N, C-alpha and C positions, 0 to 999 in steps of 0.2 A: 326476562334475562336474569340469570343467577349472579349474585355478588358474593356468594359464599367462598371464603378462603379458609383453608384448614388450620386447625389450632396449632399444628406443629411448625408453622412458618418461622418462629423465632429460632428454631434449631437448624434451619437450612444454612448451608455454607454459601456465603455470598460469592458470586462469580462475575467475571467480566466476559460476557459473550457478545460484545460489541466489536465492530471492526476497528479497534484501536482506541485507547491503549488496550493492550492484551494482558493475559495472565503471564506472570514471570516466574521462572523456576526457582525453587528454594536456594540452589547453589549460586544463582545469579544475585539474589537478594543478599546472601551471605558475603559475596564478593564486595558489595557496597559497604559492608561493615568492617572491612579491613582498615588497619591504621592508615591515616592520610599519607599518601606519597606525594612527592614533588614531581611536577611534569618535566622538569629539567634534569632530574636525577636519573641515573642509568636504568633503574627499574621502570620509571615513568616513560622513558624513551622506548624501552623494550616493549612495553604494553601497547603503545601507539603503533609501533611497527608490526607487532603481532596481530593487532586488530585489523590494520589495513590489509595485511596479507590474507587474513581469513575472509574479509569482505570480497576480495578479488576471487578467492576460491569459490565462494558462494555464488558469485556471478557466473563463474565457469569460463570467463574469457580474461585475457591478460590486460585488463584495464587498470589504471592507477587510481586508487581511492583517496579521496579527501574526506576527513571526518570533521564536520562542523558542529560547534556548540550552538545548536538552533533546532527548530522544527524542520521537517521536510520542505516547508515553504521557504524558509531561509536558504536551504541548500539549493532549491530551484532558482531562487533569485540570484544567488552567487553564480550558478552555472550560466544563466542567461546573460548577465552583464559582463561576464568574463570571456564569453565567446562571440558576442554580437556587438559590433560597433554602433556608435550613436547614429541614428537616422536610418539604419538598415531596415530592410523589409522582413518582417516576421509574420509567418503564417501560423495561426492558432487553430488547431482542429479541436472542436469541442462538442460534447454531447452529455454534459452533466456539470454539477457544481464545481468540481475541482479542475476540470479542464477549462472551464470558464474563467477560473482564477488566473490562469496563465495568460489569457488574452487581456484581462484587465491589467495585469502586471506589465505586459509589453506596452500597452497604451499609456500607462502611468509614466513609463520611462521615455516616452516620446518616440518609440519605434513606429515605422510605417506598418501598421498592423492590419492584416487581412484575416478575417474570421471565416472559417468553414464550419458550419453548425448543422447538427442534426438534433431532432427532438430528443429529450431525455429518454433513455431506455433503448433508443435505436442505435444501429451500428454505423460507424463512420465508413464511408465509401472510399476505397483506395484510389480509384481513378479521379474522383472529385477532389480529394486532397492533393493528389499529384498535380492536377491541372493548376491548382492555386499556387503551387510551389515554383512555377516557372519564373525565373528571375529573382527568387527570394533568397535571403541569406540563411534564415533559420526557420525550422519547423518545431513548434512545441506541441506535444501530444501526450495524452494520458493513456497508458496501457490498460490498467485495471481501474475503472471508474467506481470509486467507493460509494458514490451517491446513488448509482443506478444498478450496481452489480454487473455491469457489462465488461467483458474482456475484449477489447478491440483488437483486430488482427494487425498487431504492430509489425509483424514480418512482412505481410502483403502491402501494408501502407508505406513502409520505409522503402521497399523494393520499387514500388511504383513511383514514389517521389524522387528517389535517386536516379531512376531511369530518365525522368524529365529534367533533373537538375543534379548532376553528379557532385557539384561543389556544395550542395545543401548541407547544413549542420542540423542534425536531428537531436533534439533534447527530449527525452522520454521521462515522464512522470511514471515511475515504477514503484511508487511509495507502497502500494499494497501488493504488487505482483512480485517484487523482488523477494526471493526466498520462498515463494508460494506457488507461482505459476511458471510454466515453461518460458524462459527468457534467454535468447541467444543473440545478444546485441552485435557481435562481430559478424556472424553469418547474415544477419538481417540488415546490416548497415546503419545501426544506431550509434551515434557518436558519443552521447552523454546519457548516463543513467542516473536517476535521482531517487533516493529513498530516505527512510527515517527509522529511528530505533524502535518505535512503539508498535511496529507492525510485525513483519515476518521474522525479524531478528529477536523478538521476544525479550526486549530490554526496556527499562522505563523510558518515558519520553525525555527528550532533551538533546538528542543527537541527530544530525542530518548526514547523509552520505551522498557524495557526488563521485561517480566513476567515469573517468575520461579514457577514451580510446587512444592508442598511441598516435594515430593520425591527427586527431583534433587538437592534441596538445601543441603542435607546431603553429596552430592558428589562434591560440588564446591571446588575449589582449593584455599587454602590460600596462599597469596603472590605469585601470578602467575608471572613467570619470563618474561612473554610476555606483561605485562601491569602494569602501576601504576595508571594513571588517570582513566583507564577503568577496574580497579580491581573491578569486580562486587561483590565479596565476602565481601570486605570491604564496598562497597557502599550499599549493601543490609542491612548489619548489622546497618550501620548508619541511613539509611532511615527508617528502622523499629522503630528506636528510635526518629524519627523526626529530624534527622540531615543529613548533607552531608559532606563527607570529604573535598570536594572543594566548592567554591562559585558557587551555581547554578544560572541559569537564572530565578530568582524568579519572575520577572515580567511575563515571558512567562508561568510560572507554575500557576500564578494567573489567566491569561487569559485562560489557558487550563481548569482549574476547571470550569470556566463559560461556555466554549464551550461544555464541556461534558454534561451539563445539558440538552441541546437540544436533544441529542441522547438518553439520559436516560429517556425521557418523556414517551416513549412507550416501550413495551416489545421488547426484542431483535429480536424475530421472526418477529415482525411488521417492525422493522427497516431494517432487512435484506431483507424482501420481497419488501419493497418500493424501496430500492436501486436497487434490481434486476429488478424491473419494469422499473425504469428510464433508466438503461443501456440497457435493452432489447428494450426500445423505441428508443434509439439512433441507435441501430443495425438495427431495422426495418426501420428507416428513411434512413439510409445509403443503406440498401438493395434495397429500392424503387428507389434509384438514381444510382444503379449499383455499390455500394460500400459495399459488404457484410463483415461480420466479418472474421477475419483471422483464429482465433482459433476454433477448433471443439467444445470445451467446454468453452464458453466465461465467463470471470470474471464478477462479479456484480459491480466491481469497475471502470472499464475502458472499453471503446469501441474502439478496434483497428480494423480499417476498411481498406480493400483493396482499393487502389486508382482505380477509373474506367479506362478502357482502354483509352490510350491517355494522361492520366494525371499522375502526380507523387505526392507522399506524401509531398515532400517539397513544391511543387507548391501550393497544397491545403492549407497547413498550412500558407504559406506566404500570400495567398489571404485572408484567414480568419483574419490574423493579420492586413492587410490593412483595413479590416472592423471593427477593434477594438476588435476582438475575438481571444484570445490567446489559440490556440490549439498547437499540436506538430506533426511533422513528425515521422517516425519510428526511431528506434535506428540503428546506423551503425552496419552492412552493409546493413540494410534494410530500410534506411531512405526514399527511394523513393517508396518502395513497399506499405507502409501503412501510414495512419495518425491516430492520437490518440486523443480521446475526453473523457470527464468525467463530471459527475455531483456529484462527491464527495464533501464534504464540505457543505457550506451554499447554498444549492440549493434544489429545490423541483421539482415535476413532471411538473410544468408549465415551469420551465427552460428547461426541456427536450423537450417540445414542441417548445420553442423558438429556441433551437439549431437546431431542424429539419427545421425550417424556415430559419435560417442562412445558413444551408447547401444548401437549394434550391437557395438562392441568390448567394451564392459562386459558385455553380456549373453552374448556368445560366450564370454568368459573365465569366466563363471559357469555355463556348460554349457547355456544355452538354445539350443534348436534352431530355426532360422529360415533363410529364404533371404537371403543377403547382398545388401544394397542395398535391401531392402524398406522399411526405415524411412526411408532417405534419399529414395527415390522417393515415399513417402507424404507426406513433408514438402514436397517440391518440387511435388507435385500441388496442394497448398494454396496455395503461394506464387506460382506462376506465373500471369501474367495470361491 
């Protein structure tokens, strides 16, 4: 097995090709360098309202956005405790690391938690989830599972669950699907959508987003006993009026507003289709090198690829890091089964071609035998019209 790395490596541009945090555009970084504004000043209020409106447009449905100064996990916690009363039954549908987190969270808060699980990489079954939702108050589910690369059929699952239980509240982790994959919460019957700044909106980490449907707002809990900082009922009322109960990360909100402009330049269908092509190009490149997608229904946000025979996910991610390209291995306990790549954020189709070339260099240095150019050609076959 070859360990040779080229002498020009110090000249490589370092890149984030992991599924978050993602590359950030220069104008977004420049926005962070603006003079400090006060969040109660007219310009700070205007930026909060502008960012909230753009988040709703990126969703494509008239939901009300709350911006939290937290990760996506914090936003999800706020959504759960602000819609689900103490002791209520919560169904958690899980098939990967992040969907498992929501079940653990529900159990920690003392909810009557029912788990519906599939092995990692497999798809959730709509009927199985729906059967578990009979009599439940809330369903927590992950749309795009970042640990496995699976895009679960949120529309079919939500429809089946609501058919069994029309009063069910569905909270969807769309942390990597929002702004990347087709997402139609109003048509699908999803009540709450959760995401974060370091994924599809291509902003530095530090902001969470919760988007509430008009109907679910009437059912939110005042003065939830499970949260103060993350009381979304209070936060939503404040943000609708242009204020926040606590000091927000106003600089990040300013940058978020700038970042959203790039995604909103095209219709959502164009945005989703292009992200789909970019990820399909990465999957095609990996397949050409003996590293196919792990999930049967791959996400548009992240390519989770099986390590070729004789290699491990950690080994591949480490070699890419030596090349200045920051990817990720799998999540434990599958860290050596797969490696994870993404073109979320400030990236385009030509970055996908570049990543295909990086994979060729990486695999060649690790002793994998293949025809040079095969991965790049496979990626280009997907991308070209």
